[in-house]
C-alpha positions in Angstrom: -65.8 -31.7 -25.3 -67.9 -34.3 -27.1 -68.7 -31.8 -29.7 -65.1 -31.8 -30.9 -63.9 -34.2 -33.5 -61.8 -37.2 -32.3 -58.5 -35.9 -33.5 -59.1 -32.5 -31.8 -60.0 -34.2 -28.6 -56.8 -36.4 -28.8 -54.8 -33.2 -29.4 -56.2 -31.7 -26.2 -55.2 -34.9 -24.3 -58.5 -36.7 -24.1 -57.8 -40.1 -25.5 -61.2 -41.8 -25.4 -64.8 -41.5 -26.2 -67.7 -42.2 -24.0 -68.7 -41.3 -20.5 -66.5 -41.0 -17.5 -63.1 -39.7 -16.8 -60.6 -40.0 -19.6 -57.8 -42.4 -19.2 -55.0 -39.8 -19.7 -54.8 -36.1 -19.9 -51.8 -34.6 -21.5 -49.9 -32.1 -19.5 -50.1 -28.5 -20.6 -47.0 -27.3 -22.3 -44.6 -25.9 -19.7 -44.0 -22.2 -20.1 -40.4 -21.1 -19.6 -39.8 -20.0 -16.0 -37.7 -16.9 -16.0 -36.2 -17.6 -12.6 -35.1 -21.1 -13.6 -33.6 -19.7 -16.8 -31.6 -17.1 -14.9 -30.5 -19.7 -12.4 -29.3 -21.9 -15.3 -27.4 -19.0 -16.8 -25.8 -18.1 -13.5 -24.8 -21.7 -13.0 -23.2 -21.8 -16.5 -21.3 -18.6 -15.8 -20.0 -19.9 -12.4 -18.9 -23.2 -14.0 -17.0 -21.3 -16.7 -15.3 -19.1 -14.1 -14.4 -22.0 -11.9 -10.6 -22.3 -11.7 -10.7 -26.1 -11.8 -12.8 -26.1 -15.0 -10.6 -23.4 -16.5 -7.4 -25.4 -15.8 -9.0 -28.7 -17.1 -10.1 -27.1 -20.4 -6.9 -25.2 -21.1 -4.1 -27.6 -22.4 -1.4 -25.1 -21.4 -2.6 -25.2 -17.8 -3.1 -29.0 -17.6 -0.4 -29.3 -14.9 -2.5 -27.1 -12.6 -5.6 -29.4 -12.7 -4.5 -31.6 -9.8 -3.4 -28.7 -7.7 -6.6 -26.7 -8.4 -8.7 -29.8 -7.7 -6.9 -30.4 -4.4 -7.4 -26.8 -3.4 -11.1 -26.9 -4.3 -11.5 -30.1 -2.3 -9.7 -28.6 0.7 -12.1 -25.6 0.6 -15.1 -27.9 0.6 -13.6 -29.9 3.5 -13.1 -26.7 5.5 -16.7 -25.8 4.7 -17.9 -29.2 5.9 -15.9 -28.7 9.1 -17.6 -25.4 9.7 -21.0 -27.0 9.1 -20.1 -29.8 11.5 -19.1 -27.3 14.3 -22.4 -25.4 13.7 -24.4 -28.6 13.8 -22.8 -29.7 17.0 -23.7 -26.4 18.6 -27.3 -27.0 17.6 -27.2 -30.5 18.9 -27.8 -32.1 15.5 -26.4 -35.5 14.5 -23.1 -34.8 12.7 -22.3 -38.3 11.5 -23.1 -37.6 7.8 -21.0 -34.4 7.8 -18.1 -36.2 9.4 -18.3 -39.0 6.8 -18.3 -36.5 4.0 -15.3 -34.6 5.4 -13.3 -37.8 5.9 -14.1 -38.9 2.3 -13.0 -35.5 1.1 -9.8 -35.6 3.0 -9.1 -39.1 1.7 -9.7 -37.9 -1.8 -7.2 -35.1 -1.3 -4.6 -37.6 0.0 -5.3 -39.8 -3.1 -4.9 -36.8 -5.4 -1.6 -35.9 -3.7 -0.3 -39.4 -4.2 -1.5 -39.4 -7.8 0.4 -36.2 -8.4 3.5 -37.5 -6.9 3.3 -40.7 -9.0 2.9 -38.7 -12.2 5.5 -36.0 -11.4 8.6 -37.9 -10.2 10.9 -35.4 -11.7 9.7 -32.6 -9.4 12.6 -31.6 -7.3 12.8 -29.0 -4.6 16.2 -27.4 -5.2 15.8 -25.3 -2.0 15.1 -28.4 0.1 17.5 -29.6 2.8 18.6 -32.7 1.0 19.6 -30.9 -2.2 21.4 -28.2 -0.2 23.4 -31.0 1.6 24.4 -32.5 -1.8 25.5 -29.1 -3.0 27.5 -28.4 0.2 29.1 -31.9 -0.1 30.0 -31.2 -3.7 31.6 -27.8 -2.8 33.6 -29.5 -0.1 34.9 -32.2 -2.5 35.6 -29.5 -5.1 37.6 -27.4 -2.5 39.7 -30.4 -1.5 40.4 -31.3 -5.1 41.2 -27.7 -6.0 43.7 -27.4 -3.1 45.4 -30.6 -4.1 45.8 -29.8 -7.7 46.0 -26.0 -7.9 48.0 -25.3 -4.7 48.0 -21.5 -3.9 45.7 -20.6 -6.8 42.9 -22.8 -5.3 41.5 -20.0 -3.1 41.1 -17.6 -6.1 39.5 -20.4 -8.1 37.1 -21.3 -5.3 36.1 -17.6 -4.7 35.4 -17.2 -8.4 33.4 -20.5 -8.5 31.4 -19.4 -5.4 30.4 -16.1 -7.1 29.3 -17.9 -10.2 27.4 -20.5 -8.2 25.5 -18.0 -6.1 21.8 -17.9 -6.9 21.9 -21.3 -8.8 18.6 -22.2 -7.3 16.8 -19.4 -9.1 18.4 -20.3 -12.4 17.5 -24.0 -12.1 14.0 -23.5 -10.7 12.7 -20.0 -11.3 
């Protein structure tokens, strides 16, 4: 090693002259590991195929992001519950798993509230409250039609009922 010129020795990682152990030895260049490279490629493919990532990167599907995220969190929480049950069977401490599951469930609740805050115009037209409003409107319309139209009110109400049927599908397909 001493026979080499100083710059050659520094290139090889030996940074000093003289006797004894050199102060630093440069690490050999890492050769690419095929397994790690394949693992990295599989990770990239899985990330690209993930529905949450797909919804987040597509502007047309931006409304789905919170729903997909909540679903993915729910799947992970279910997995944690399974792990907790298995750990309890083995007699292992499950405190950390319980904490993770509770944190995940709290995150789902937070996302649900966030979605409700950002989408106040979401209306369930098939819900009980909306159906009560429609029934009340029909009753008021029937009374008004009988007062003003007299005997023709029944024909009018029958025609109106036919035209109104299936309104939920036309409003919210």
